[in-house]
C-alpha positions in Angstrom: 0.3 -0.1 0.2 2.8 2.0 0.5 4.3 2.3 -3.2 0.8 3.3 -4.4 1.5 7.0 -4.7 5.0 6.3 -6.6 3.0 3.8 -9.5 0.0 7.0 -9.5 3.4 9.1 -10.4 4.0 7.8 -13.4 1.8 8.3 -16.9 2.6 4.7 -18.3 4.2 1.4 -17.6 7.5 1.4 -19.4 7.7 -1.6 -21.9 10.7 -3.7 -21.6 13.3 -1.8 -23.2 12.1 1.2 -22.9 12.5 4.0 -20.1 9.4 5.2 -18.1 7.8 9.0 -19.1 6.9 11.0 -16.7 3.4 12.8 -16.5 5.9 16.3 -17.0 7.0 15.0 -19.8 3.5 14.2 -21.2 2.0 17.8 -20.4 5.1 19.1 -22.4 4.3 17.0 -25.7 0.7 18.0 -25.2 1.7 21.4 -25.0 3.6 21.4 -28.0 1.5 19.4 -29.7 -1.6 22.4 -28.8 0.7 25.1 -30.4 1.4 23.4 -33.7 -2.1 22.8 -33.9 -3.0 26.2 -33.5 -0.7 27.4 -35.7 -1.6 25.4 -38.3 -5.3 26.2 -37.7 -4.0 30.1 -38.5 -2.5 29.4 -41.4 -5.4 27.3 -42.7 -7.7 30.9 -41.8 -5.3 33.2 -43.6 -5.6 30.8 -46.8 -9.2 30.5 -46.9 -9.3 34.4 -46.4 -6.9 34.9 -49.8 -8.8 32.5 -51.3 -12.3 34.3 -50.9 -11.6 36.6 -53.8 -11.1 35.9 -57.5 -7.4 34.8 -59.0 -5.2 37.1 -60.7 -1.6 37.2 -61.9 -2.5 40.8 -62.3 -1.0 43.5 -60.0 -3.6 45.8 -60.6 -6.9 45.1 -58.9 -10.5 46.1 -60.2 -11.0 49.1 -57.7 -7.9 50.8 -58.9 -9.3 50.5 -62.5 -11.4 54.2 -63.4 -10.2 53.8 -67.5 -11.2 51.6 -69.6 -10.3 51.0 -73.3 -13.1 48.9 -75.4 -11.6 47.6 -78.4 -14.4 46.3 -81.0 -15.9 42.6 -80.2 -14.9 39.7 -82.1 -17.3 38.2 -83.8 -18.1 34.3 -83.0 -20.8 33.4 -84.1 -22.8 33.0 -87.6 -24.8 36.5 -87.8 -23.0 38.9 -89.8 -21.7 42.2 -89.2 -22.9 42.8 -85.8 -19.9 43.0 -83.7 -19.5 47.0 -84.6 -22.9 47.8 -83.4 -22.8 45.6 -80.4 -19.5 47.4 -79.7 -21.0 50.7 -80.2 -23.7 50.0 -77.8 -21.5 48.8 -75.0 -19.3 51.8 -75.1 -22.3 54.0 -75.6 -23.9 52.3 -72.3 -20.8 52.3 -70.0 -20.0 56.0 -71.3 -24.0 57.2 -70.1 -23.5 54.7 -67.2 -20.6 57.0 -66.0 -18.8 54.7 -63.6 -16.0 54.2 -65.7 -14.5 56.6 -68.4 -14.0 55.3 -71.5 -10.8 56.2 -73.4 -7.9 55.5 -76.0 -6.0 52.1 -75.5 -2.4 54.1 -74.4 -4.4 55.9 -71.7 -6.7 53.0 -70.1 -5.9 51.3 -66.9 -7.7 48.0 -68.0 -8.7 46.9 -71.2 -12.1 45.2 -71.9 -11.7 42.6 -74.0 -15.1 40.3 -75.8 -16.1 37.9 -77.7 -19.9 37.4 -79.4 -20.1 34.1 -78.7 -24.3 33.6 -79.3 -26.7 35.5 -81.5 -30.1 33.7 -81.7 -33.6 35.0 -82.8 -36.1 32.4 -82.4 -39.9 31.8 -82.0 -40.7 32.0 -78.5 -44.3 31.5 -78.2 -46.8 30.2 -80.7 -50.3 30.2 -81.6 -52.7 28.3 -83.9 -53.5 30.1 -86.9 -57.3 30.6 -88.7 -56.5 27.4 -90.8 -55.2 25.1 -87.7 -51.5 25.6 -88.3 -49.3 26.3 -85.9 -47.6 30.0 -86.1 -44.9 31.5 -84.2 -46.3 34.9 -82.7 -43.6 35.7 -79.9 -40.0 35.5 -81.4 -36.9 36.0 -78.3 -33.5 37.8 -79.0 -30.7 36.5 -77.2 -27.2 38.0 -77.1 -24.4 36.5 -75.4 -20.9 37.6 -74.8 -17.3 36.0 -73.2 -15.4 38.8 -71.5 -12.2 40.0 -70.3 -10.1 42.5 -68.7 -6.7 43.1 -69.1 -4.0 45.0 -67.4 -1.9 46.5 -70.1 1.0 47.6 -67.4 2.2 44.3 -66.7 0.2 42.2 -69.6 -1.9 40.2 -67.3 -5.4 39.1 -67.2 -7.1 40.3 -64.1 -10.0 38.0 -64.9 -10.8 36.0 -68.3 -13.8 34.4 -70.1 -16.3 35.6 -67.9 -19.9 35.2 -69.3 -22.7 38.2 -70.3 -25.9 37.2 -71.4 -29.5 39.2 -72.3 -32.6 38.5 -74.3 -35.5 40.6 -75.2 -38.6 39.4 -76.6 -41.3 41.0 -79.3 -44.5 40.1 -80.9 -45.0 39.6 -84.6 -48.2 42.1 -84.6 -48.8 45.3 -86.5 -45.8 47.0 -84.7 -43.7 44.2 -85.2 -40.6 46.3 -86.1 -41.2 48.8 -83.2 -41.0 46.1 -80.9 -38.1 44.1 -82.1 -36.6 47.4 -81.7 -37.5 48.3 -78.2 -36.3 44.6 -77.8 -32.6 45.1 -79.3 -32.6 48.2 -76.8 -33.8 46.1 -73.8 -31.1 43.6 -74.6 -27.9 46.2 -75.2 -29.4 47.5 -71.7 -29.0 44.0 -70.1 -25.8 43.6 -71.8 -24.1 46.6 -70.8 -25.6 46.3 -66.7 -24.3 42.9 -67.1 -20.4 43.9 -67.9 -20.6 46.7 -65.4 -21.6 44.2 -62.4 -19.1 41.9 -63.7 -16.6 44.7 -63.7 -17.2 46.0 -60.1 -18.7 42.4 -58.6 -15.0 42.3 -56.9 -14.6 45.9 -55.8 
């Protein structure tokens, strides 16, 4: 009975050929383990915080951009000769918005590059004609872009290949031409809003 306290001082029984481990040694190891875990957790949190933003190889951030250049969009659709009008409408919309100033490339903080990847003018709703045939009475115009923001200062992309898409619907009635023009205006408005939203979402 008198040796019982001595046995309690040992944290574990030594195996044959091994030195006994004291409780003081165990506490020391636990302390070091806790410190290592805390450091690892801190590093993980810092990495996670850093990954919340978009990845960029450029030194310029979106909030630094006040002036942009907008070269003509590249048309990758079968629809001919649409790139000039769409580019002009994009420039006009961004100028009118006044969030960013459109300038020449050599004055720009960034260059907005873009491709027209979708242009569709397709039947959207139908009705039955007097001869019982099915006819389209409403069309949908869809325009889709892929845009990238380039930093001319260090020849790198701030971000790349983001999608902007818009659509407008119009009826084929007596005012079909005016309806189409109104739908086209809506498409251009949505495209400009989409571009601006994409550009400032990381600010």
